[in-house]
Wavefront OBJ file of the C-alpha trace (Angstrom):
o trace
v 25.223 1.628 29.985
v 26.841 1.613 26.562
v 25.588 -1.893 25.787
v 22.018 -0.900 26.702
v 22.118 2.037 24.306
v 23.405 -0.176 21.494
v 20.635 -2.719 22.140
v 18.011 0.033 22.068
v 19.456 1.395 18.832
v 19.394 -2.044 17.198
v 15.822 -2.669 18.386
v 14.786 0.775 17.134
v 16.462 0.112 13.791
v 14.632 -3.216 13.418
v 11.311 -1.513 14.118
v 12.116 1.225 11.615
v 13.108 -1.305 8.965
v 9.902 -3.246 9.677
v 7.832 -0.090 9.251
v 9.631 0.781 6.024
v 9.058 -2.738 4.721
v 5.358 -2.566 5.592
v 5.011 0.822 3.919
v 6.718 -0.537 0.817
v 4.635 -3.721 0.718
v 1.086 -2.483 1.065
v 0.780 -0.784 -2.355
v 1.647 -4.024 -4.213
v -0.624 -5.913 -1.837
v -3.431 -3.482 -2.693
v -3.234 -4.303 -6.352
v -2.362 -7.976 -6.398
v -4.778 -9.158 -3.718
v -7.480 -7.412 -5.688
v -6.854 -9.525 -8.801
v -8.757 -12.460 -7.304
v -11.853 -10.265 -6.881
v -12.060 -9.048 -10.488
v -14.130 -11.966 -11.869
v -16.556 -11.578 -8.963
v -17.031 -7.880 -9.707
v -17.758 -8.655 -13.357
v -20.352 -11.204 -12.303
v -21.916 -9.307 -9.373
v -22.252 -5.954 -11.107
v -22.900 -7.304 -14.600
v -20.253 -5.107 -16.196
v -17.541 -5.916 -18.703
v -14.072 -7.008 -17.733
v -12.732 -3.911 -19.471
v -14.785 -1.698 -17.171
v -13.629 -3.530 -14.047
v -10.027 -3.300 -15.233
v -10.403 0.483 -15.107
v -10.164 0.106 -11.337
v -6.602 -1.146 -11.795
v -5.681 1.360 -14.485
v -6.964 4.306 -12.444
v -5.194 3.016 -9.325
v -1.862 2.892 -11.172
v -2.299 6.248 -12.911
v -3.033 8.058 -9.649
v -0.332 6.065 -7.823
v 2.332 7.003 -10.373
v 1.252 10.636 -10.605
v 1.220 11.042 -6.841
v 4.667 9.481 -6.454
v 5.932 12.577 -8.228
v 4.039 14.843 -5.835
v 4.808 13.307 -2.435
v 8.586 13.618 -2.775
v 8.750 17.404 -3.209
v 5.945 17.919 -0.682
v 7.833 15.866 1.907
v 11.029 17.788 1.193
v 9.195 21.007 1.960
v 6.956 19.987 4.890
v 8.792 16.996 6.357
v 8.162 13.278 5.985
v 5.459 12.766 8.582
v 2.647 15.104 7.374
v 2.469 13.758 3.791
v 2.836 10.179 5.031
v -0.035 10.546 7.495
v -2.153 12.373 4.907
v -1.514 9.652 2.335
v -2.285 6.819 4.736
v -5.426 8.641 5.876
v -6.511 9.059 2.267
v -5.793 5.380 1.668
v -7.872 4.273 4.673
v -10.845 6.428 3.639
v -10.610 5.035 0.105
v -10.509 1.492 1.527
v -13.772 2.117 3.346
v -15.379 3.432 0.159
v -14.123 0.366 -1.735
v -15.740 -1.909 0.832
v -19.036 -0.020 0.607
v -19.057 0.421 -3.185
v -22.402 -0.460 -4.673
v -21.426 -0.059 -8.307
v -18.401 0.054 -10.557
v -18.316 3.861 -10.799
v -17.842 4.231 -7.057
v -15.240 1.469 -7.094
v -13.267 3.192 -9.871
v -13.241 6.488 -7.982
v -12.375 4.818 -4.671
v -9.522 2.827 -6.237
v -8.207 6.019 -7.867
v -8.126 7.738 -4.473
v -6.610 4.595 -2.956
v -3.737 4.765 -5.447
v -3.123 8.401 -4.538
v -2.881 7.469 -0.875
v -0.742 4.375 -1.461
v 1.858 6.459 -3.273
v 2.689 8.209 -0.010
v 3.803 4.938 1.547
v 6.196 4.101 -1.266
v 7.629 7.593 -1.631
v 8.090 8.075 2.094
v 9.602 4.626 2.698
v 12.468 5.369 0.351
v 12.816 8.992 1.478
v 12.944 7.969 5.143
v 15.479 5.252 4.329
v 17.622 7.829 2.573
v 17.323 10.193 5.550
v 18.169 7.625 8.226
v 20.805 5.414 6.667
v 24.021 6.011 4.757
v 26.411 4.097 2.566
v 26.552 0.341 2.850
v 23.761 0.170 5.442
v 21.414 2.131 3.151
v 22.164 -0.280 0.318
v 21.347 -3.235 2.555
v 18.078 -1.597 3.662
v 17.096 -0.896 0.034
v 17.837 -4.512 -0.882
v 15.660 -5.798 1.970
v 12.835 -3.459 1.030
v 13.227 -4.543 -2.601
v 12.933 -8.196 -1.632
v 9.727 -7.515 0.273
v 8.293 -5.450 -2.583
v 9.165 -8.280 -4.993
v 7.669 -10.963 -2.724
v 4.403 -9.126 -2.040
v 2.967 -9.616 -5.567
v 3.718 -13.330 -5.368
v 1.983 -13.803 -2.029
v -0.875 -11.326 -2.494
v -3.131 -13.240 -4.943
v -3.116 -16.242 -2.602
v -3.989 -14.040 0.371
v -6.695 -12.349 -1.679
v -8.193 -15.715 -2.590
v -8.242 -16.768 1.058
v -9.938 -13.544 2.139
v -12.564 -13.946 -0.601
v -13.156 -17.580 0.330
v -13.403 -16.906 4.074
v -15.164 -13.537 4.051
v -16.076 -11.484 0.996
v -14.562 -9.834 -2.054
v -15.405 -6.502 -0.391
v -12.559 -6.975 2.060
v -9.951 -7.474 -0.656
v -9.956 -4.084 -2.434
v -10.603 -2.344 0.829
v -7.752 -3.992 2.759
v -9.795 -3.394 5.899
v -8.639 -6.720 7.352
v -5.093 -5.290 7.445
v -6.272 -2.766 10.000
v -7.921 -5.441 12.152
v -11.540 -5.135 11.016
v -13.636 -7.935 9.557
l 1 2 3 4 5 6 7 8 9 10 11 12 13 14 15 16 17 18 19 20 21 22 23 24 25 26 27 28 29 30 31 32 33 34 35 36 37 38 39 40 41 42 43 44 45 46 47 48 49 50 51 52 53 54 55 56 57 58 59 60 61 62 63 64 65 66 67 68 69 70 71 72 73 74 75 76 77 78 79 80 81 82 83 84 85 86 87 88 89 90 91 92 93 94 95 96 97 98 99 100 101 102 103 104 105 106 107 108 109 110 111 112 113 114 115 116 117 118 119 120 121 122 123 124 125 126 127 128 129 130 131 132 133 134 135 136 137 138 139 140 141 142 143 144 145 146 147 148 149 150 151 152 153 154 155 156 157 158 159 160 161 162 163 164 165 166 167 168 169 170 171 172 173 174 175 176 177 178 179 180 181
């Protein structure tokens, strides 16, 4: 019986680490996959590159501001409610990104998307801190850091593939991540 419990604990830990890695990776994926779509937005909507770059600037401003908010909120109300609220906000913003008909809607949707994405990052590290201690926590943080560092390197290639195979609308929306095409 003891060996079965240990196996279940290890399997549960792997799933938790996988979830934490996914939560940590999707904000960088949201920004870096989108880079391949920027020239298409300039061309399709006949707006300047500076205007399209506001979608990135607004994403990062709201992302950074909301990182400061999710931590204290999760300390007060627990980790799950702010995480689910942030992911829900992110998904709704993704849908609006996919349906955006002009740059103004895209800027607003990307701003909201950044606010939602911040929950994933803040909660991944808070949950890691809650669940793991000492040397194991350090190893988890290193693994998450490697994934966060690798995501920006892989994301532009993935974004290019999605644009080539489908449409630029799927890149800023990240709808394909949730299984929709």
